[in-house]
Legacy VTK file of the C-alpha trace (Angstrom):
# vtk DataFile Version 3.0
C-alpha trace
ASCII
DATASET POLYDATA
POINTS 149 float
-2.851 13.452 14.860
0.615 12.230 13.933
2.232 13.812 10.874
2.902 11.598 7.836
6.550 11.920 6.793
6.991 9.118 4.229
4.461 7.042 2.296
5.428 4.769 -0.606
4.867 1.311 -2.068
8.109 -0.567 -2.678
9.388 -4.064 -3.384
10.754 -4.425 0.150
11.823 -2.559 3.266
15.156 -3.293 4.915
16.030 -2.132 8.436
19.681 -1.425 9.243
21.437 -3.227 12.059
22.465 -0.949 14.876
20.689 2.273 13.896
17.423 0.615 12.689
17.322 2.964 9.670
14.810 2.084 6.948
15.734 1.538 3.301
12.971 1.359 0.690
14.050 -0.919 -2.141
12.595 -0.271 -5.630
9.811 2.268 -5.132
6.886 1.119 -7.267
5.334 3.365 -9.907
3.752 0.691 -12.063
2.234 -2.731 -11.431
2.424 -5.200 -14.292
0.217 -8.247 -14.713
1.041 -10.888 -17.320
-2.239 -11.874 -18.990
-2.724 -14.593 -21.657
-3.327 -12.855 -24.999
-7.006 -12.579 -25.910
-8.213 -13.982 -22.581
-10.554 -12.123 -20.203
-9.575 -11.829 -16.550
-11.502 -14.496 -14.619
-13.585 -13.053 -11.735
-11.689 -13.300 -8.446
-8.328 -13.967 -10.140
-5.308 -13.179 -8.003
-1.566 -12.875 -8.516
1.440 -13.105 -6.262
2.472 -9.531 -5.533
5.285 -9.487 -2.945
5.472 -5.773 -2.233
5.268 -3.543 0.829
3.617 -0.230 1.631
5.773 1.870 3.965
4.628 4.779 6.098
6.548 6.760 8.697
4.788 8.994 11.207
6.066 11.803 13.429
4.590 12.134 16.919
3.169 15.549 17.713
2.930 16.753 21.357
-0.750 15.763 21.734
-0.121 12.221 20.370
1.954 10.819 23.233
0.866 7.291 24.176
-2.274 7.470 22.007
-3.294 4.615 19.735
-4.039 5.348 16.075
-5.307 3.437 13.069
-3.900 3.779 9.574
-6.074 2.827 6.604
-4.780 2.077 3.102
-7.151 2.065 0.107
-6.334 1.259 -3.518
-8.969 2.256 -6.058
-9.694 3.768 -9.458
-11.421 7.121 -9.039
-14.457 6.818 -6.755
-14.995 3.099 -7.405
-15.058 0.562 -4.592
-11.529 -0.113 -3.352
-9.770 -3.231 -4.587
-7.504 -3.145 -1.533
-8.466 -2.006 1.970
-6.178 -2.570 4.965
-6.188 -1.161 8.502
-3.219 -1.223 10.902
-3.172 -0.087 14.518
-0.145 1.658 16.013
0.810 3.548 19.170
2.913 6.728 19.234
5.313 5.857 22.047
8.427 7.176 20.267
9.222 10.312 18.285
8.834 8.368 15.007
6.771 5.295 14.178
6.849 3.148 11.048
4.189 0.874 9.610
5.037 -1.719 6.960
2.093 -3.427 5.247
3.331 -6.511 3.390
1.159 -7.505 0.430
1.758 -11.107 -0.709
-1.233 -11.432 -3.092
-3.296 -8.925 -5.099
-6.394 -9.285 -7.236
-5.539 -9.095 -10.926
-6.432 -5.487 -11.714
-7.690 -3.987 -14.951
-5.303 -1.569 -16.676
-5.528 2.059 -15.608
-4.449 4.738 -13.148
-5.078 3.745 -9.532
-4.678 5.782 -6.372
-3.229 4.370 -3.156
-4.682 6.515 -0.358
-3.734 6.721 3.308
-5.953 7.872 6.186
-5.341 8.127 9.933
-7.625 8.388 12.929
-7.391 7.976 16.668
-8.568 4.526 17.695
-12.236 4.579 18.644
-13.263 7.329 16.212
-15.909 6.384 13.674
-14.928 8.725 10.828
-12.026 8.190 8.394
-12.045 11.900 7.517
-8.298 12.398 8.096
-7.036 11.811 4.549
-3.281 12.456 4.674
-1.885 11.375 1.322
-2.120 9.461 -1.900
0.243 7.777 -4.321
-0.525 7.148 -8.028
-0.002 3.611 -9.356
-0.354 2.664 -12.994
-1.554 -0.863 -13.789
-0.586 -2.357 -17.151
-1.135 -5.735 -18.761
1.702 -7.468 -20.537
0.684 -10.197 -23.000
1.795 -13.643 -21.901
3.336 -15.573 -24.777
1.371 -18.623 -25.880
2.874 -21.911 -24.737
4.564 -23.852 -27.503
2.996 -27.268 -28.104
5.263 -30.007 -29.396
LINES 1 150
149 0 1 2 3 4 5 6 7 8 9 10 11 12 13 14 15 16 17 18 19 20 21 22 23 24 25 26 27 28 29 30 31 32 33 34 35 36 37 38 39 40 41 42 43 44 45 46 47 48 49 50 51 52 53 54 55 56 57 58 59 60 61 62 63 64 65 66 67 68 69 70 71 72 73 74 75 76 77 78 79 80 81 82 83 84 85 86 87 88 89 90 91 92 93 94 95 96 97 98 99 100 101 102 103 104 105 106 107 108 109 110 111 112 113 114 115 116 117 118 119 120 121 122 123 124 125 126 127 128 129 130 131 132 133 134 135 136 137 138 139 140 141 142 143 144 145 146 147 148
């Protein structure tokens, strides 16, 4: 299995011209949702998110030309994930990067969430290869009431 070198959510990923180096801009530690004061979150409510999840993998000798799948899960404890994404990639070079762009997220309840990453060879049934996690705090910020004139 490839070795995970870097795994982080960030506002955006920029690739350099010429050397194709990756820059992670504003690594995210906390997600904030602006919620109207005293209002419950409607079921199925979503919010524009505009962030990316970056992972960089190192090819090991047995990985050459194999196809892998990366799975990202965001959840609180052992609850059902609120985010579940799978990306396929092939280890043709020494390093491989996967950027998952997230344009919209469900409005999440406040708390400590865990963004987990798994990898498996394509065709395997089991997601047993857990390779990392990243803590994300979700907070609600009261939205000021609109002034009526």
